[in-house]
N, C-alpha and C positions, 0 to 999 in steps of 0.2 A: 480703145487706146491705140495711139499711133505706134509705128515701128520705132520711132525716135524715143517715145516715152518708155516703151518696153526695154529698149537698149539702155536707157538711163537707169531704169529700175534694176535691171540685171547687174549693171556696173556697180550700183550702190550696194546690192546684195553681196557681190563679190568682195567689195571693199570692207563691208561689215564682217564677213566671214574671215577675211584676212586679218582684220584688226582683232577679232576675237581669238584667232589662233595665236597671234603674236602675244596677246595678253595672257593666254594660257601658258605659253612657253615661258614667259617672264615669271609668272607666278610659280610654275613648276620648278624653275631654278631657285627661286626664293624659298619655297617650301622645302626643297631638297637641302638647302643650306640650313634651314631651321632644324630639320631632323638631324643633320650632321652635327650641328652645334649641341643639341641636347645629348646625343650619344657621346660626344667628346667630353662634355661636362660630367657625365655619369662615370665614364671609364677612367677619367683623369685620376680618380681616387683609388682605383683598384691596386695598382702596383705598390702604393705606399700604405695600404691598409695595415700591415703589421705595426708600423711605427705610429700611424695616425690613431689607432684605437688606444694605444698607450698614452699618447698625448692628451686624449680625451678622458683619461682616468681609468681605463680598463687594465686589468693585468695582462701581461704578455701571453700570447698563445692564440691558437687558431679558433678557439671557442668564441672569444670576443669578436674576432673578425667575422665569424659566421653570423652572429646576431646583428652586427653592424650592417651587413649586406641584406640579411633577411628582413630587417625592419623596413628598409626602403622598398624592396621588391614585394613584400607582402602588401604594402600600400599600393604598388603598381597594380597588382592583381585585383585588389578590392575596388579601386576607384576608376579604373579604365572604363568600365561600363557606365559608371555614374556620369563621367564627363561626356560620353557619347550620347547618353539619354538626355542630358541637359542641353547639349547643342542642338539635338533634334527638336526638343520642346521649344527652345527659344528661336529656332530658325537662323542661328548665326554660330560661327565658329571662331573667327579671327579674334574678337575680344576675349574669348575664353583661352585661346592659345597664348595671347599676350599676358593674361592674368596668371596662367600656369607657369610661364617662363619667368616672369618677374618675381612671382611668389617663390619659385624654386631658387632663384638667385638670392632672395632675402633669407631663405632657410640655410643656404650655404654660409652666408655672412654670420647668421646666428650660431651655426655650428662652430665656426672658427672663433667665435667670441667666448664660447663656453669655458675653455681652460682659464682665461683671465677672470671669469666670474666665480671660479671655484666650484662649479657645479659638477656632479659626477657623471659617470658613463650612462646612467639611466636617463638623464636629461638629453644626452646626445642621441640615444635611441629614439626618444620622443620626437626630437627635431627631425631625425631621419624619416620617421613615419609621416610627419606633416609635410616635409619636403618632397617625399615620394608621391604623396597624394596630389601635390600641386604639379610636379614635373611631368607626371604621366599625362596630365591634361594637355600640356604643350606637345608632347610626343605623339600621343594617340590621335589627337584632333588634327595635327599637321598631316598625318598620313590619311586621315579621313577626308581632309580638304583636297589632298592630291587625288583621291578617288572621285571627287566632285568635278575635277577638270575634264575637259574633252581631250581627244588625242589618243585614246586607247588606254585601257587598264594596264596592259603590258608595259607600255612606256612609263606610265605614272608609277606603277609599283616597282618597276626597274629603277626609277629614280630613288624611291624610298630604300630599296635593298642596297643599292650602291652607297647611299649616304650612311646607312646603318653600319655596313662593313667598314667603310673608310673611317667613320667616326670612331669606331672601336679601335681601329689600328692606330690612328693619330692620338687618341686619348691615352692609349697604353704607353706609347713611346714618350710623349710629352709629359704625361703624369709621372712616369718613372723618373725622368730627369728632374722634374720639380721636387719630387719627394726626397731626392738626395740632397737638395738644398735646404729643405725644412719640411717637417711633417704636415704643416698647415698650408704650405704653398699651393698644392693641388686644389684645396678647398677654395682659396681665394680666386684661383684661376677659373674654377668651375663657376663661381658666382659671376665673374666677368663674362664668360662665354654664354651663360644662360641669359644674362641681361641683354647681351647683343642679339640673341635669338628673339627675345621679346620685342625689341625695337624693329628688327627686320620683319617679323611676322605682322607688325602693324601696317606694313606697306603692301600686304597681299590683298587682292580683291576677295571679298567674301561671297562664295557661290553656294552656300548651304541651302538657302531658300530656293534659288533657281534650280539646283540639282534635285531638290525634293519635288518641285513642281514637275520637272521633266520625268522623273521616275513615276510619279502618279499618272501622268499623261500616257506614258508608254506601257504602263502595267496593264495586263489583261485581268488581273485580279485586284479588287479594291483593298483587300486586307493585306497588311505587311506580314511577311513570314519571319518569325523570330526564333530565338534559341529553343523554345519549347517544341516548336515544330521540327527543328533539326534533331533534337534529342529523340523525339518520337521516331523520326526517320532512321536514326542510328539503331534503334531497337529492332526495327523491321528490316533494315538493310545492314546486316552485320559487317559487310565489307567496309562501311564507313568507319568502323572502329579501328581498322588497320592503320590508316594514316594518322589517326588520332593517337594511337599507341606509339607509333614511331616518332611522331612529333614530341610527345611527352618525354620519351627516353633520350632523344637526341638533344633536347634542350637541357635535360637533367645533366648530361655529360658536359655541355657548355657551361652550365652553372658551376659544376665541379671544378673545371679548369679555372674559372674566374676567381674562385676562392682558394682551393687547395693548390692550384698551380702556382699562384703567387707565393705562398708560404714555402712550397716545395723547392722552388728555384732559389729562394733567398736563404733557406735554412743552411747554417754553416755545416751541418752534418751531411748535407747533400752536395749542392753546388756553390753555395755561399755567394750568390750574385747580389749586386746592389739593386736598389729599386729600379734604377734605369735599365739594368740588365734584365730584370724580370719583365719590365714593360716591353722591352724590345723582343723578348722571347714570346710574349703573348701576341705581339704583332706578327710573328712568324705564322701563327694560326689565322689571325684576322684578315691579313692581306689576301692570301689565296682564297680564303672563304668568300670574301667580297667580290673579287675580280672574276672568279670562275663560275659563279652561279648562273649567269646568263648563258654562256656557251654550253654548260652542262644541262641546263633546262631545255635548251634547243635540242641537245642530243637525246634527251628522254622522249621528246616528241617524235624523233625518228626511229628509235630502237625499242620504245616501250619503257615502262616504269620498272619492270622487274629487276633488270641488272643494276641500274643506278641505286635503287632502294635497298635491295638485299645485299648485293656485293659491296656497295658503299658502306652499309651498316656493319657488315662483317669486318671489312678492312678498318673501319673506324674503331671498332672494339679492340682489334688486335693492336693497332698503333697506340691507342690509349694505354693499354697495358704496357706496351713497349716503352712509352715515356716514363712510366713509373719504375721500370727495372733497368733503365739505361745506365750503363757503367760509367759513362763520361758525358760531359755537357754537350760536345758537338753531336753525339748520337741523339741525345734528347732533343736538341734544337732541330736537327734534321727531321726527326719524327713529328715535331710540332707542325712543320710544313705539311707533312702528309696528313696530319689530323685535319688541317684546314682544307686540303684538297678533297679528302673523303667527305667532309661535311658539305662542301660545295656540290659534290656529286649527288648526294642523297637529298639535300634539303629542297631544291626546287621540284624534284620528281615526287617527293612526298606530298608537297603542297598541290602539285598537279593532280595527284590521285584524288584529292578531295573534289576538285573541279570535275574530274572524269566521272565520279560516282553519283553526283547530285544534279538535279535539273537546274537550269539557269535561274529560276525564280528563288531558289534557296541557297545559291552559292555564297552570297554575302554573309548570311547567317552561319553557314557551314564553315567558312573561313574564320569568322569570329570565334566559333567554337574551337576550331583548330588552334587559334592563338591563345585561347584560354587554357587549353591542355598544355601548350608549349610554355606558357608563363608559370603554370603550376609545376611543370617539369624543372624549369630553371630554379624555382624556389626549393623544390625537393633536392636538387643537386647541391645547393648550399647546405641544407640540413644533413643529408646523408654524407656528403664529403667532409664537412666539419666534424660531425659526430664520429664517423668511422676513423678518421685520421687521429682525432683526440684519443680514441680508445685503443686503436691497434697500430697506428703508424701509417706512413705514406704508401708503402708497397701493398698492404692489404686493401687500402682505399682504392688505389688504381685498379687492382685486380677485381674488386667488387663492382666498380662502375663499368670498366671495360667488359667484364663478364656479363653484366646485365644487358649491355648493348648486343653482345653476341647471342645471348639467350633469346632476346626479343626477335632478332633477325632469323634465327633458326626456327623458332616456334611459329613465326608467322610466314615463313617462306612459302608454304603451300597456298596460303590465303592470298599473298601478293601475286603469285603465279596465276591464280584463278581470276583475279580482278584486273590485272595489268593489261591495258590496251596497248597496241603498237602495230606498226607495219613492218618492222624488221624481224630478224630471226628470233630474237628474244620474245617479241610480241606474239609471233606465231606459236612458239613453244608454250607461252602462257595460255593462249587460246586453246591449244590442244590439251594442255594439262588440266 
């Protein structure tokens, strides 16, 4: 081959790489927008749940709101793995994302139609289960497709994390404003946003088969490592149970705020906010939680995981209790900001502990297991928060959930110290301890 031919081949290779990188960047933005839209559609309903469940035929009270959220999130937990397995078996993700988003939009339309049909709250719960089973497909597979892109898992997962946090913040503010106009307005808006997500997802390149081929070519072991292998590793490596426990209780607290926080801030006996006010108050948590995760994650790389995980969790428990006993709304609102800051401090460090503790070939399955524990924690937060508040009131509920966060942090402090890597002072202390 002549020098000219080699030069032409190298130039073509560079052009191809550049074109591929540009395509990945464009798809990264589109998938980030899909994740953003799915989160907005979900959180749009939260600030208006007290009025929405009544409009759907339920009696007023937190118990109905609890089951309204549990129905959807229970389907999330159940069907996330089903969608993932189906996409792997078919070797495609985009058509499934589109199906999940459009199906979720249709479920929102069906939900909004129930009052006119005279069907009861039980029918609404059934629609929520079906809608959750569909919507989790769009959400979970969009993140999976982000993992299929080149450009680094950090950048790809950073896109997902930012979209999740901002989606929750936007959904809570806009959903609260819409709920003040009418109980069903957030549901209609959610349908529109989910439908738009489905249309946008259809423009994304499907890399599932390519990514699978590349993983098989790069893998030194022909057999894929799954949840069973990671569970076995957790039994023989007790340290892995530490981030799983923190992930569970941290998400439990987040689920508690998503349900009990909405009722707490709107209750005339506490602060008597409108739905818009409650949504804006939730955003005080979501915005710092989204924006600070990246810098706090980088901080944990420098100083080790011990301080962000343990100190963050202790502070998180204290400020959670503080919100429940705040004497005035400005105090509670300020503490909600600190809840978001503390959550952003500990969340990336906790996830990084999973990566620290397992070998590269099992990291994907280990993170999947971490997310399963987190989802179960979110679901438990709905159940514990709703049941405790119904039985004992807001203050005991906040004390119970905040106290649980404190108990986990104190009980696992020695374990975090022993397994926390790092190059800073805290990391050295952990190694010496």
